[in-house]
C-alpha positions as CSV (number, residue, x, y, z in Angstrom):
1,M,-43.9,5.8,-34.0
2,A,-46.1,9.1,-32.9
3,I,-43.9,10.7,-30.9
4,M,-44.8,14.4,-29.3
5,K,-41.6,16.7,-28.8
6,I,-43.2,19.6,-26.2
7,L,-39.9,21.1,-24.5
8,L,-35.9,20.8,-24.6
9,R,-33.3,22.9,-23.2
10,P,-31.6,24.8,-26.0
11,D,-28.1,24.2,-24.6
12,I,-28.7,20.4,-24.5
13,A,-30.3,20.1,-28.0
14,R,-27.2,21.9,-29.2
15,F,-25.2,19.3,-27.0
16,A,-26.9,16.4,-28.4
17,S,-26.8,17.5,-31.9
18,V,-23.1,16.9,-32.0
19,R,-23.2,13.4,-30.6
20,H,-21.3,10.5,-32.3
21,L,-22.1,7.0,-32.7
22,S,-20.2,5.1,-29.9
23,S,-20.0,1.3,-28.3
24,K,-20.3,2.9,-25.0
25,P,-23.1,5.5,-24.3
26,K,-22.4,8.5,-22.5
27,F,-26.0,8.6,-21.3
28,G,-28.4,6.8,-18.7
29,L,-32.3,6.0,-18.4
30,L,-34.1,6.2,-15.1
31,F,-37.7,4.5,-14.9
32,D,-40.3,5.1,-13.3
33,I,-42.2,1.8,-12.4
34,D,-46.0,2.1,-11.8
35,G,-47.4,3.2,-15.0
36,V,-44.4,2.6,-17.1
37,I,-43.0,-1.3,-16.5
38,V,-46.5,-2.7,-14.6
39,R,-49.9,-1.8,-13.4
40,G,-50.5,-3.6,-10.3
41,K,-48.6,-6.9,-10.9
42,K,-49.8,-6.4,-14.8
43,V,-46.9,-6.2,-16.9
44,L,-47.6,-4.0,-19.4
45,P,-47.1,-5.4,-23.1
46,P,-44.4,-3.7,-24.8
47,V,-41.9,-4.1,-22.0
48,P,-39.9,-7.5,-22.2
49,E,-38.8,-6.7,-25.6
50,S,-38.3,-3.3,-25.3
51,F,-35.6,-4.0,-22.8
52,K,-33.9,-6.6,-24.9
53,R,-32.3,-3.4,-26.4
54,L,-30.6,-2.4,-23.5
55,Q,-28.8,-5.9,-23.1
56,G,-25.3,-6.5,-24.6
57,K,-24.4,-9.9,-26.0
58,D,-23.3,-11.0,-22.5
59,G,-27.0,-10.6,-21.0
60,K,-26.1,-7.7,-18.9
61,F,-26.9,-4.1,-19.5
62,R,-24.9,-2.0,-22.1
63,V,-26.8,1.2,-21.2
64,P,-26.5,2.6,-17.6
65,T,-30.1,1.9,-16.1
66,V,-31.8,2.5,-12.8
67,F,-35.3,2.2,-11.6
68,V,-36.5,5.0,-9.6
69,T,-40.1,4.4,-7.8
70,N,-42.2,6.5,-5.2
71,S,-43.1,3.0,-3.8
72,G,-42.1,2.9,-0.3
73,N,-44.0,-0.7,1.1
74,A,-40.4,-3.1,0.1
75,L,-37.0,-3.1,0.8
76,R,-34.9,-2.5,-2.7
77,S,-33.8,-6.6,-2.9
78,Q,-37.6,-7.4,-3.0
79,K,-38.3,-4.8,-6.1
80,A,-35.1,-5.9,-7.8
81,A,-36.3,-9.2,-7.7
82,D,-39.9,-8.2,-9.1
83,L,-38.5,-6.3,-11.5
84,S,-36.0,-9.0,-12.9
85,K,-39.2,-11.3,-13.3
86,W,-41.5,-8.5,-15.0
87,I,-38.5,-7.6,-17.7
88,G,-37.3,-11.3,-18.0
89,F,-33.3,-10.7,-17.0
90,E,-31.5,-10.0,-13.7
91,I,-32.0,-6.2,-12.3
92,K,-29.8,-5.9,-9.4
93,E,-30.9,-4.3,-6.1
94,S,-27.9,-1.6,-6.7
95,Q,-29.8,-0.4,-9.5
96,V,-33.4,0.5,-7.8
97,V,-34.0,3.7,-6.0
98,M,-37.3,3.4,-3.6
99,A,-39.0,6.7,-2.0
100,H,-37.2,6.3,0.9
101,S,-33.7,5.6,-0.4
102,P,-31.9,9.0,-0.2
103,L,-32.8,8.9,3.5
104,R,-29.3,6.9,3.6
105,L,-28.2,11.1,2.8
106,F,-29.6,12.2,6.0
107,Q,-27.1,10.8,8.4
108,Q,-27.8,13.3,11.3
109,F,-31.2,11.3,11.9
110,T,-30.0,7.9,12.1
111,N,-29.3,7.8,16.0
112,K,-32.4,9.8,16.8
113,Q,-35.6,8.1,18.4
114,V,-38.1,8.3,15.4
115,L,-41.8,7.0,14.6
116,I,-41.5,5.4,11.3
117,S,-45.0,4.8,9.4
118,G,-45.8,2.9,6.4
119,Q,-46.3,-0.6,5.2
120,G,-43.9,-3.8,4.5
121,P,-41.5,-4.5,6.5
122,I,-41.0,-1.1,7.7
123,R,-38.6,-2.0,10.4
124,E,-36.3,-3.8,8.2
125,I,-36.3,-0.5,5.9
126,A,-35.3,1.5,8.7
127,Q,-32.8,-0.7,9.6
128,E,-31.2,-1.1,6.0
129,L,-31.4,3.2,5.8
130,G,-29.3,3.1,8.8
131,F,-32.2,4.2,11.8
132,Q,-31.1,2.7,15.0
133,K,-33.7,3.7,17.3
134,T,-37.3,3.1,15.7
135,V,-41.4,3.1,17.4
136,V,-44.3,2.0,15.4
137,I,-47.5,3.2,15.8
138,E,-48.5,0.2,17.6
139,D,-46.0,0.7,19.9
140,L,-47.3,4.2,20.5
141,V,-50.9,2.9,20.9
142,K,-49.5,0.4,23.4
143,N,-47.7,2.7,25.8
144,Y,-50.7,5.9,25.5
145,P,-53.6,3.7,25.2
146,S,-56.0,6.5,25.7
147,L,-55.0,8.3,22.8
148,D,-56.1,5.6,20.3
149,Y,-59.9,6.7,20.5
150,V,-61.4,6.2,17.3
151,N,-62.5,2.5,17.6
152,M,-65.0,3.2,20.4
153,K,-64.9,-0.7,20.9
154,K,-61.0,-0.6,21.4
155,R,-61.3,2.7,23.8
156,N,-58.8,2.3,26.9
157,P,-58.8,5.3,29.4
158,Q,-55.4,4.5,30.6
159,C,-53.0,7.4,29.6
160,G,-49.6,6.0,29.7
161,P,-46.9,6.0,29.3
162,I,-47.4,2.3,30.4
163,D,-43.8,1.9,30.2
164,P,-42.2,4.6,32.4
165,N,-39.0,4.3,29.9
166,F,-41.0,4.9,26.9
167,P,-38.4,6.8,25.0
168,K,-39.4,10.4,23.6
169,I,-40.1,10.7,20.1
170,E,-37.6,13.0,18.3
171,G,-38.6,12.5,14.8
172,I,-41.1,10.7,12.5
173,V,-40.5,9.3,9.2
174,L,-43.2,8.4,6.7
175,F,-42.3,5.7,4.5
176,S,-45.5,5.2,2.7
177,E,-49.2,5.7,3.5
178,P,-50.5,3.3,6.2
179,I,-53.4,0.8,5.8
180,S,-55.6,2.7,8.3
181,W,-55.2,6.2,8.5
182,E,-57.1,7.8,11.4
183,T,-55.0,6.4,14.4
184,P,-51.5,7.4,12.7
185,L,-53.1,10.6,11.8
186,Q,-54.2,11.4,15.4
187,L,-51.1,10.3,17.1
188,M,-48.8,12.0,14.6
189,V,-50.7,15.5,15.4
190,D,-50.2,14.6,18.9
191,L,-46.2,14.1,18.6
192,L,-46.1,17.1,16.8
193,M,-48.1,19.3,19.4
194,T,-46.6,17.8,22.4
195,N,-42.6,17.6,21.5
196,G,-42.5,13.7,21.1
197,V,-44.0,12.9,24.4
198,P,-47.9,12.9,23.9
199,A,-48.7,12.5,27.9
200,G,-50.6,15.8,27.5
201,L,-50.5,19.5,26.3
202,S,-48.8,22.3,27.7
203,N,-49.8,26.0,27.5
204,D,-47.7,26.5,24.7
205,I,-47.7,24.2,21.6
206,P,-44.3,24.0,20.6
207,Y,-43.4,25.3,17.1
208,P,-41.3,24.5,15.2
209,H,-42.1,21.0,16.1
210,I,-40.1,17.9,15.8
211,P,-38.4,17.0,12.3
212,V,-41.0,15.2,9.8
213,L,-39.1,13.4,7.1
214,A,-41.8,12.3,4.3
215,C,-41.2,10.2,1.4
216,N,-43.7,9.7,-1.8
217,M,-45.9,12.7,-2.6
218,D,-47.7,10.7,-5.1
219,L,-51.5,12.1,-4.7
220,L,-52.6,9.2,-6.9
221,W,-51.0,6.3,-8.8
222,V,-52.2,3.6,-11.0
223,S,-52.6,0.1,-10.5
224,E,-55.3,-2.8,-11.9
225,A,-57.8,-0.6,-10.7
226,P,-59.4,1.3,-14.2
227,I,-59.1,4.7,-12.3
228,P,-56.2,6.2,-10.3
229,R,-56.0,5.6,-6.5
230,Y,-55.0,7.6,-3.8
231,G,-50.8,7.8,-2.7
232,H,-49.2,8.7,0.4
233,G,-49.7,12.2,-0.9
234,A,-53.2,12.0,-0.1
235,F,-52.3,11.0,3.7
236,L,-49.6,13.9,3.7
237,V,-52.5,16.6,2.6
238,C,-54.3,15.0,5.3
239,L,-52.0,15.1,8.0
240,E,-51.0,18.6,7.2
241,S,-54.7,19.5,6.8
242,L,-55.5,18.8,10.3
243,Y,-52.2,20.1,11.9
244,K,-53.0,23.5,10.4
245,K,-56.5,23.2,11.3
246,I,-55.9,21.8,14.9
247,T,-52.8,24.7,15.4
248,G,-53.3,27.7,12.9
249,K,-49.4,26.8,12.0
250,D,-48.3,25.1,8.8
251,L,-46.6,21.6,9.1
252,T,-43.1,21.9,8.2
253,Y,-41.1,19.3,6.4
254,T,-37.2,18.6,7.5
255,A,-37.2,17.1,4.1
256,L,-39.5,15.9,1.1
257,I,-37.9,12.8,-0.1
258,G,-38.8,10.8,-3.4
259,K,-39.8,12.0,-6.5
260,P,-40.4,15.5,-7.6
261,S,-37.4,16.4,-5.1
262,Q,-33.9,17.1,-6.3
263,I,-32.2,15.0,-3.3
264,T,-33.8,11.8,-5.0
265,Y,-32.9,12.8,-8.5
266,Y,-29.3,13.6,-6.9
267,H,-29.1,10.4,-5.4
268,A,-30.7,8.7,-8.4
269,N,-27.7,10.3,-10.5
270,H,-25.1,8.9,-8.1
271,V,-26.9,5.2,-8.6
272,L,-26.7,5.9,-12.1
273,R,-23.1,6.6,-12.6
274,E,-22.3,3.4,-10.1
275,H,-24.3,1.1,-12.5
276,A,-22.2,2.6,-15.5
277,K,-19.0,1.7,-14.0
278,S,-20.4,-1.7,-12.9
279,I,-21.0,-2.4,-16.8
280,G,-17.5,-1.1,-17.7
281,I,-18.3,2.3,-18.7
282,D,-15.9,4.6,-17.1
283,H,-16.4,7.9,-18.6
284,N,-19.2,10.2,-17.6
285,V,-23.0,10.0,-18.0
286,D,-23.6,13.5,-19.2
287,T,-27.4,13.1,-20.1
288,I,-30.0,11.4,-18.1
289,Y,-33.4,10.8,-19.9
290,A,-36.1,10.1,-16.6
291,I,-38.7,8.0,-18.0
292,G,-42.8,8.3,-16.0
293,D,-46.2,8.7,-16.4
294,N,-46.7,11.3,-13.7
295,I,-46.4,14.8,-14.6
296,N,-46.5,16.0,-10.9
297,T,-43.7,14.0,-9.9
298,D,-41.8,11.9,-13.0
299,I,-41.8,15.2,-15.2
300,F,-41.9,17.7,-12.6
301,G,-39.1,16.5,-10.8
302,A,-36.7,15.3,-13.8
303,N,-37.4,18.9,-15.2
304,L,-36.9,20.4,-11.6
305,Y,-33.3,18.7,-11.4
306,D,-32.6,19.6,-15.3
307,K,-32.9,23.1,-14.1
308,Y,-30.5,22.8,-11.2
309,L,-27.9,21.0,-13.5
310,S,-28.4,23.9,-15.7
311,Y,-27.7,26.8,-13.0
312,C,-24.8,24.4,-11.7
313,S,-23.1,24.3,-15.2
314,K,-23.0,28.2,-15.4
315,D,-22.1,28.5,-11.9
316,E,-19.5,26.0,-9.9
317,A,-20.2,27.3,-6.7
318,L,-24.0,26.4,-6.9
319,K,-23.5,22.9,-7.7
320,P,-23.3,21.3,-4.0
321,Q,-24.7,24.2,-2.4
322,K,-28.5,23.6,-1.6
323,L,-28.3,20.3,-1.0
324,Q,-25.2,20.4,1.4
325,K,-27.9,22.7,3.5
326,L,-30.5,20.4,2.9
327,L,-28.2,17.5,4.7
328,G,-25.9,19.6,6.8
329,R,-22.6,18.3,5.4
330,D,-20.4,18.2,2.2
331,I,-21.5,16.3,-0.7
332,E,-20.3,15.5,-4.1
333,P,-21.8,17.8,-6.6
334,P,-23.8,16.5,-9.5
335,S,-22.2,14.5,-12.6
336,A,-24.7,14.8,-15.3
337,K,-24.9,18.0,-17.5
338,A,-28.9,17.3,-18.4
339,C,-32.1,15.5,-17.3
340,I,-34.5,15.1,-20.1
341,S,-38.3,14.0,-19.3
342,I,-40.2,11.6,-21.0
343,L,-43.7,11.1,-20.5
344,V,-45.3,7.8,-21.3
345,E,-49.1,7.1,-21.6
346,T,-49.5,3.8,-20.3
347,G,-49.9,5.3,-16.5
348,V,-51.9,8.5,-14.9
349,H,-51.5,10.8,-17.6
350,R,-54.1,10.8,-20.5
351,R,-53.6,13.1,-23.7
352,D,-57.0,13.3,-24.8
353,S,-58.4,12.6,-21.2
354,D,-60.8,15.2,-19.3
355,F,-59.5,13.8,-16.1
356,I,-56.2,16.0,-15.3
357,A,-54.7,15.1,-11.6
358,E,-53.3,18.6,-11.2
359,H,-51.3,18.3,-7.8
360,C,-48.1,19.2,-6.7
361,P,-46.8,19.0,-3.0
362,R,-46.9,22.3,-1.2
363,D,-43.6,22.5,-0.1
364,F,-42.8,22.9,-4.1
365,L,-45.2,25.8,-5.2
366,P,-45.4,27.7,-6.9
367,I,-44.8,25.9,-10.6
368,E,-42.9,27.7,-13.1
369,D,-43.9,27.9,-16.3
370,G,-42.8,24.6,-18.1
371,L,-41.5,22.4,-15.5
372,C,-44.7,20.3,-15.8
373,K,-43.9,20.2,-19.1
374,P,-42.3,17.1,-20.3
375,A,-39.4,17.3,-23.4
376,F,-41.3,14.3,-25.2
377,V,-44.6,12.5,-24.7
378,V,-44.7,9.2,-26.2
379,K,-47.0,6.3,-26.0
380,D,-45.0,3.3,-23.8
381,V,-41.8,2.8,-22.4
382,G,-40.8,1.1,-25.7
383,E,-41.1,4.1,-27.7
384,A,-39.2,6.1,-24.8
385,I,-36.4,3.7,-25.3
386,N,-36.2,4.4,-29.0
387,L,-36.3,8.1,-28.4
388,A,-33.3,8.1,-26.2
389,F,-31.4,5.8,-28.5
390,K,-32.6,8.0,-31.6
391,E,-31.4,11.4,-29.6
392,E,-28.2,10.1,-28.6
393,K,-27.5,8.1,-32.0
394,F,-26.8,4.9,-30.3
395,D,-27.7,1.7,-31.5
């Protein structure tokens, strides 16, 4: 088994070295899905056999396990059903963190009138997350026909709103990239420039603009295609660039959610702790092993959260402070002591390739040295599981 060890926090290395064999683990696993479990709909070869190591005699998990994906085009229940089929035994909905899952923490927006964008059952996703007042791009086009002007065969000069009671848009929530980009890009910039009422431009363009919450910052992801494909991060780059080009100002996100954001790893930490309780582990999950294929999201995010946990361990006052400010309310401090990143080579990353997708969301720049370097590099998810067991002296 060829494992490449690159970086490990010295304090965590010492912490790991004194662990003892235990029937109940004090660690948990976070798995990315695309490029780790599957490519498109094709299950990667080591997956079914490798995951048997995580099963106890009762057929259920014996190690706390959560799946964290930047996919935002499905309900958690559907992703859990897919995972169960791919892995070969039951994955519960409660073990799945989608790109949009942490939005349920942003309770200050659930009663606002928001435009939602993406693919799949986005109304159902929004409802599951607690959003009570939603509008989709098609609703906006219907009420402001003249704004949808890209396709000359569909052009309608009627300005609108057609419905005089059509609500003011108070925020934009982006779950994933839309199927066609041109109309959403145009209408979103319209909303940002008109304070959510795109009936016409005022002399002064409002700034700051209405809130924008975006999920999934992946510039690229892997599927059955032989070359990585654009993800929602590419759509966000276009939106940011157009807004900047037209207004001269930076588009500002109220929150960026999904990997590599700390709020996603904080939420996944909580979900992992709840899964541990559900399988009879009543002690704390001290160490998280985060397994992914993308340096700029999976690895960067895990290392960023590890750094946050390191600061928290040194200063109790830091624990909830940053995330409380983001969420606008008190939250529980994180429970883990470390988050260790493991990079697999079955997805975006190739150790010996000239193709390097260097990208990080604008709001996370500049990148500090080391944050994009994994603690370990392994061939595939099977080796990643073996590595975590070896580090924890668990079998």
